[in-house]
C-alpha positions as a Markdown table, in Angstrom:
| # | Residue | x | y | z |
|---|---|---|---|---|
| 1 | Met | 8.5 | 15.1 | -12.0 |
| 2 | Leu | 5.8 | 13.5 | -14.0 |
| 3 | Arg | 5.9 | 9.8 | -14.9 |
| 4 | Pro | 3.3 | 7.6 | -16.7 |
| 5 | Thr | 1.2 | 5.5 | -14.3 |
| 6 | Arg | 2.9 | 2.2 | -13.5 |
| 7 | Ile | 1.2 | -0.9 | -14.9 |
| 8 | Tyr | 1.2 | -3.8 | -12.4 |
| 9 | Val | -0.1 | -6.6 | -14.6 |
| 10 | Asp | 3.1 | -8.6 | -14.5 |
| 11 | Ala | 3.4 | -8.3 | -10.7 |
| 12 | Val | -0.2 | -9.3 | -10.2 |
| 13 | Asn | 0.1 | -12.2 | -12.6 |
| 14 | Ala | 3.3 | -13.4 | -10.7 |
| 15 | Ala | 1.3 | -13.2 | -7.4 |
| 16 | Lys | -1.5 | -15.1 | -9.0 |
| 17 | Ala | 0.8 | -17.8 | -10.0 |
| 18 | Val | 1.5 | -18.7 | -6.4 |
| 19 | Gly | -1.6 | -21.0 | -6.0 |
| 20 | Asp | -4.5 | -19.4 | -4.1 |
| 21 | Ala | -2.3 | -16.9 | -2.3 |
| 22 | Leu | -3.7 | -13.7 | -3.9 |
| 23 | His | -7.0 | -12.5 | -2.3 |
| 24 | Gly | -7.2 | -8.9 | -3.7 |
| 25 | Ala | -5.3 | -5.9 | -5.0 |
| 26 | Ala | -5.7 | -2.1 | -4.6 |
| 27 | His | -4.0 | 0.3 | -6.9 |
| 28 | Ile | -3.1 | 3.3 | -4.8 |
| 29 | Thr | -3.9 | 6.3 | -6.9 |
| 30 | Gly | -5.9 | 9.5 | -6.1 |
| 31 | Gly | -7.3 | 9.0 | -2.7 |
| 32 | Gly | -4.0 | 7.7 | -1.5 |
| 33 | Leu | -3.5 | 5.4 | 1.4 |
| 34 | Leu | -6.7 | 6.5 | 3.2 |
| 35 | Glu | -9.3 | 5.9 | 0.4 |
| 36 | Asn | -7.9 | 3.1 | -1.8 |
| 37 | Pro | -6.9 | 0.1 | 0.3 |
| 38 | Gln | -10.5 | -0.8 | 1.4 |
| 39 | Arg | -11.7 | -1.1 | -2.2 |
| 40 | Ala | -10.4 | -4.7 | -2.3 |
| 41 | Leu | -11.9 | -5.7 | 1.1 |
| 42 | Ala | -15.2 | -7.1 | 2.1 |
| 43 | Asp | -17.3 | -4.7 | 4.3 |
| 44 | Asp | -16.5 | -6.7 | 7.4 |
| 45 | Leu | -12.7 | -6.5 | 7.0 |
| 46 | Ala | -10.2 | -3.8 | 7.7 |
| 47 | Val | -6.5 | -3.2 | 6.8 |
| 48 | Glu | -4.0 | -2.1 | 9.4 |
| 49 | Leu | -1.2 | -0.3 | 7.6 |
| 50 | Asp | 2.2 | 0.3 | 9.3 |
| 51 | Leu | 3.4 | 3.3 | 7.6 |
| 52 | Ser | 6.8 | 3.2 | 9.4 |
| 53 | Ala | 8.0 | 0.7 | 6.8 |
| 54 | Leu | 7.5 | 3.2 | 3.9 |
| 55 | Arg | 10.3 | 5.1 | 2.3 |
| 56 | Pro | 8.7 | 7.7 | 0.2 |
| 57 | Pro | 10.5 | 9.0 | -2.9 |
| 58 | Pro | 12.2 | 12.4 | -2.8 |
| 59 | Ile | 9.5 | 14.2 | -4.7 |
| 60 | Leu | 6.9 | 13.4 | -2.0 |
| 61 | Arg | 9.4 | 14.8 | 0.6 |
| 62 | Ala | 9.7 | 18.0 | -1.5 |
| 63 | Ile | 5.9 | 18.3 | -1.8 |
| 64 | Ala | 5.4 | 17.8 | 2.0 |
| 65 | Ala | 8.2 | 20.5 | 2.7 |
| 66 | Gln | 5.9 | 23.0 | 0.9 |
| 67 | Gly | 3.5 | 22.8 | 3.8 |
| 68 | Val | 1.1 | 20.2 | 2.6 |
| 69 | Pro | -0.5 | 18.8 | 5.8 |
| 70 | His | 0.4 | 15.3 | 6.8 |
| 71 | Pro | -3.2 | 14.0 | 6.5 |
| 72 | Glu | -3.5 | 15.4 | 3.1 |
| 73 | Met | -0.3 | 13.7 | 2.0 |
| 74 | Leu | -1.8 | 10.3 | 3.0 |
| 75 | Arg | -5.1 | 11.2 | 1.4 |
| 76 | Thr | -3.7 | 12.5 | -1.9 |
| 77 | Phe | -0.5 | 10.7 | -2.6 |
| 78 | Asn | 0.5 | 7.1 | -2.5 |
| 79 | Cys | 3.6 | 7.8 | -0.3 |
| 80 | Gly | 5.6 | 5.4 | -2.5 |
| 81 | Val | 3.0 | 2.5 | -2.4 |
| 82 | Gly | 1.8 | 1.9 | -6.0 |
| 83 | Met | 0.0 | -1.4 | -5.4 |
| 84 | Ile | -1.2 | -3.3 | -2.3 |
| 85 | Leu | -1.6 | -7.0 | -2.8 |
| 86 | Tyr | -3.7 | -9.0 | -0.2 |
| 87 | Val | -2.1 | -12.4 | 0.1 |
| 88 | Asp | -2.4 | -15.3 | 2.4 |
| 89 | Pro | 0.0 | -14.9 | 5.3 |
| 90 | Asp | 1.3 | -18.4 | 4.8 |
| 91 | Ala | 2.2 | -17.7 | 1.2 |
| 92 | Ala | 3.6 | -14.3 | 1.7 |
| 93 | Ala | 7.2 | -15.4 | 1.5 |
| 94 | Ala | 6.5 | -17.3 | -1.8 |
| 95 | Val | 4.7 | -14.3 | -3.2 |
| 96 | Thr | 7.6 | -12.0 | -2.2 |
| 97 | Asp | 10.0 | -14.2 | -4.0 |
| 98 | Ala | 7.8 | -14.3 | -7.2 |
| 99 | Leu | 7.5 | -10.5 | -7.1 |
| 100 | Thr | 11.2 | -10.0 | -6.5 |
| 101 | Ala | 12.0 | -12.3 | -9.4 |
| 102 | Gln | 9.8 | -9.9 | -11.5 |
| 103 | Gly | 12.0 | -7.0 | -10.4 |
| 104 | Glu | 9.5 | -5.6 | -7.9 |
| 105 | Ile | 10.5 | -4.1 | -4.5 |
| 106 | Val | 8.3 | -5.7 | -1.9 |
| 107 | Thr | 7.5 | -4.0 | 1.4 |
| 108 | Pro | 5.1 | -5.7 | 3.9 |
| 109 | Ile | 3.1 | -2.9 | 5.3 |
| 110 | Gly | 0.1 | -4.4 | 7.0 |
| 111 | Val | -2.4 | -7.0 | 7.8 |
| 112 | Val | -6.1 | -7.7 | 7.3 |
| 113 | Ala | -8.2 | -7.9 | 10.4 |
| 114 | Pro | -11.9 | -8.1 | 11.3 |
| 115 | Arg | -13.5 | -4.6 | 11.0 |
| 116 | Gly | -15.6 | -5.0 | 14.0 |
| 117 | Asp | -18.2 | -2.2 | 14.2 |
| 118 | Ala | -19.7 | -1.4 | 10.8 |
| 119 | Asp | -18.9 | 2.4 | 11.5 |
| 120 | Ala | -15.3 | 1.6 | 12.2 |
| 121 | Pro | -12.7 | 2.7 | 9.5 |
| 122 | Gln | -11.6 | 0.1 | 7.0 |
| 123 | Val | -8.1 | 1.6 | 6.9 |
| 124 | Arg | -6.4 | 1.8 | 10.2 |
| 125 | Ile | -3.0 | 3.6 | 10.3 |
| 126 | Arg | -0.2 | 2.6 | 12.6 |
| 127 | Gly | 3.3 | 4.0 | 12.7 |
| 128 | Asp | 4.1 | 7.1 | 10.6 |
| 129 | Val | 5.7 | 7.7 | 7.3 |
| 130 | Asp | 8.7 | 10.0 | 7.4 |
| 131 | Leu | 7.8 | 12.7 | 4.8 |
| 132 | Phe | 10.6 | 15.1 | 5.9 |
| 133 | Asp | 14.1 | 15.1 | 4.5 |
| 134 | Arg | 16.4 | 14.6 | 7.4 |
| 135 | Ser | 19.6 | 14.4 | 5.4 |
């Protein structure tokens, strides 16, 4: 059940090698998907995450099945997202190719947008991650 923290230096370096495509990165650790993504954003930006693209690992489904509330799953666990890379949309395909060549599995999960009001959240959730084993 326990695994060492994944180190993403090779993936980040591969993304950095694609010109000026990489604008930021957020390691999704404690704080999960609700508290980590904004660490790489300017205060006037927000990230809109589409969680329906995620396929969480079986261990997270087992934890959710024990009654952990859905918002707490998003706040505490990464739901299968180890690292978010913020890349120029025009270079997304090239970055995906570079990361895939490194053996990474790439899943586009969102976009960066203007935050609007300073009181607005910097992480906006769309869609939902399926944390229930339906097999």
